[in-house]
C-alpha positions as CSV (number, residue, x, y, z in Angstrom):
1,D,0.3,0.6,0.4
2,E,2.4,2.1,1.1
3,E,5.0,1.3,-1.9
4,F,2.0,2.8,-4.5
5,R,1.2,6.1,-2.4
6,E,2.6,9.0,-5.0
7,E,3.3,11.9,-3.3
8,G,0.4,14.1,-3.8
9,D,-2.1,11.5,-1.8
10,V,-3.4,12.1,1.1
11,D,-4.6,9.8,3.5
12,G,-6.4,10.1,6.7
13,Q,-3.6,10.6,8.9
14,D,-3.1,14.2,7.0
15,F,-5.7,15.8,8.4
16,F,-5.4,15.9,12.6
17,D,-3.2,16.7,14.7
18,D,-2.8,16.2,18.2
19,I,-3.0,19.8,19.4
20,K,-2.3,20.3,22.9
21,I,-3.7,23.1,24.7
22,N,-3.1,25.2,28.6
23,E,-6.0,25.7,31.1
24,E,-6.1,29.4,30.0
25,D,-6.7,28.5,26.1
26,E,-9.5,25.8,27.6
27,R,-10.4,28.7,29.5
28,A,-10.4,31.1,26.4
29,L,-12.4,28.6,24.7
30,E,-15.0,28.5,27.0
31,M,-15.6,32.3,27.4
32,F,-16.7,31.6,24.0
33,Q,-18.7,29.3,23.4
34,N,-22.7,29.4,24.6
35,K,-22.7,27.9,28.2
36,N,-27.2,28.1,28.1
37,G,-27.6,25.9,25.3
38,V,-30.4,28.0,24.0
39,K,-30.6,27.6,20.1
40,T,-30.2,30.5,18.5
41,R,-32.5,31.8,14.9
42,T,-30.9,31.7,11.9
43,L,-31.7,33.6,8.9
44,A,-32.6,29.6,7.3
45,D,-35.0,29.0,9.9
46,I,-36.5,31.9,9.6
47,I,-37.1,32.1,6.0
48,M,-37.9,27.9,6.0
49,D,-40.2,29.4,8.6
50,K,-41.8,31.5,6.1
51,I,-42.0,29.1,3.3
52,T,-44.3,26.3,5.6
53,E,-46.7,29.7,6.5
54,K,-47.2,30.0,2.9
55,Q,-47.7,26.7,2.0
56,T,-50.2,25.8,4.7
57,E,-51.4,29.2,3.5
58,I,-52.3,27.7,-0.2
59,Q,-52.5,24.6,1.3
60,T,-55.9,25.9,2.7
61,Q,-57.2,28.2,-0.3
62,F,-57.8,25.1,-2.2
63,S,-59.4,23.4,0.2
64,D,-61.7,25.7,0.6
65,N,-62.1,25.5,-3.2
66,G,-62.2,23.1,-4.2
67,S,-65.8,22.6,-1.4
68,L,-67.2,25.6,-3.3
69,K,-70.1,24.8,-5.9
70,M,-70.4,26.3,-9.7
71,E,-73.5,28.2,-9.7
72,E,-75.6,28.3,-12.7
73,V,-74.9,31.2,-14.9
74,D,-77.0,33.1,-17.5
75,E,-76.8,30.7,-21.3
76,R,-75.4,33.8,-23.1
77,V,-73.1,34.6,-20.5
78,R,-70.9,30.4,-21.0
79,E,-72.0,31.2,-25.0
80,M,-70.4,34.0,-24.6
81,Y,-66.6,33.3,-22.2
82,E,-67.5,29.1,-24.8
83,G,-66.4,32.0,-27.9
84,V,-63.8,34.5,-26.3
85,R,-62.0,30.5,-25.9
86,D,-62.4,29.3,-28.9
87,V,-60.9,32.5,-30.6
88,L,-58.5,32.6,-27.9
89,K,-57.3,28.9,-28.0
90,R,-56.2,30.2,-31.7
91,Y,-54.2,33.1,-30.8
92,R,-50.3,33.7,-30.6
93,S,-49.7,37.5,-30.6
94,G,-50.7,40.5,-31.8
95,R,-53.2,43.0,-30.6
96,V,-56.2,41.4,-27.9
97,P,-59.5,41.9,-30.1
98,K,-61.4,45.1,-28.6
99,A,-65.0,42.9,-27.6
100,F,-62.2,41.1,-25.2
101,K,-61.1,44.3,-24.0
């Protein structure tokens, strides 16, 4: 194994160094560590909360819309909208016909 190791190869021993910490350094590290264990909210936590809130709101709206019933509309209104549908199926670009505005 060692004879095949090239100069640029890296193994697990290259990442760790045995560090000796004296009492003064240990006290200095403890000063900067969070002792009370209270988790702070990060920006990612706030964003995820907002996304979850929005998803819940949207799902509620969709479930409310699903429970609504279509009312009967006047036959002439229905025919007019079906005519608009047929024209707009073939519409690609340009000005929208004045009747649709």
